[in-house]
N, C-alpha and C positions, 0 to 999 in steps of 0.2 A: 697269658703267662706274664707275671710280674715277679721277678726274683728280687729279693732284698736280704740284706744282712741287718739284723737288729741286735745292737749291743745293749747290755743292761748292767746296771750297778744297783745292788740291793741296798736298802736302808740298814743301818746297824741293828735295828729291832728285828728285821726279817732274818738277818744272819743268825741272831740269837735264837729265834724260833726254829730255824733249820738245824742248829747245833743241838738243841734240846729234843727235837723230834725230826730226825732226818727224813727227807721226803724227796721223791723223784719229781721235780717241778716240770720236767718235760711233758709229763702226762697232762697236767692242767693247761700248759701252753698249747699242746697239740689239740686238745679239745676245743680251745678258743679258736684256733686257726681253722679247724675243720668246720666250725659253725659258720664261718664266712666263706666256705668253699675252697679253702686253701690246703696246702700240705706243708708239714714241718719236715724239712729235708735234713737238718742237722741242728744239734743242741750241744754246745760245749761250754765248760767252765774255763776261765782264763785267769792269769795273773795280770796285774796292772791297773789301769784306770777304770776298767770295766770288769765285772765279775764273770761275765760270760757273753756268748753270742749265739744267735740262731740264724739259720738260713731258711727262708720261707719262699714258697711258690704260691702266690695268691692270684685270683682271677684278674685283679687290676690294682692300681696304686691306691685307689680309694679304700679298698678292702684292707690293704696293708696299713694305711693310716688309721682305720677303724680298729685294727688289732692293737696298734701301739697306744691309741687313746684309751681303749678298754683296759689294757695292761697297766698303764700309768695311773689311771684313775682308781685302780684297786688299792693303791697306796703302799705296796711293798717295795717299789723301786725308787731310788733316789734320782736316777737319770737314765734316759734311753737315747740311743742314737741310731737312726735308720739310714742305710746306704742302699740306693737302688743299684742293682747289679746288671751289667750289660754283657750279653754273650758276645763271643768273638764274631759270630755272624752279624749281630746287630751293630757292632762297632764297625765292621767292614762296610755295611750298608750306609752307615753315617759317613764314613770316609769317602765313599763314592758320591754321596749326596753333597758333601762339602767341596768336592773337586770343582774347581773353577769359581767358587764363591770367594769374595774378598770383602772385608769390612772396610768401608771408607775411612781414611785416616783424618784426624782433625785438620782443619784448613790453616790454622795458626802458623 
């Protein structure tokens, strides 16, 4: 399981196409994700620097990257941002693993 949030910003041409011919883009995104063995957990549009985001559950981070590369190479997006999501249990495991570890400070 590799959870990620993928934020997207459409190109102005893509927004124009969607205005003239409204379309549920979550269907195409879901189909792409499922081809790589993943699940689309959420798809939302937003205000701000990005036009929307999705939450995906992929088999691994390589599949997540392949999804982002395929989506970006299609040409409809101006930018994408992927954030790996860490569950509370994973974070707690990392905390335990980090316990007792220290980074050596510069000698200067």
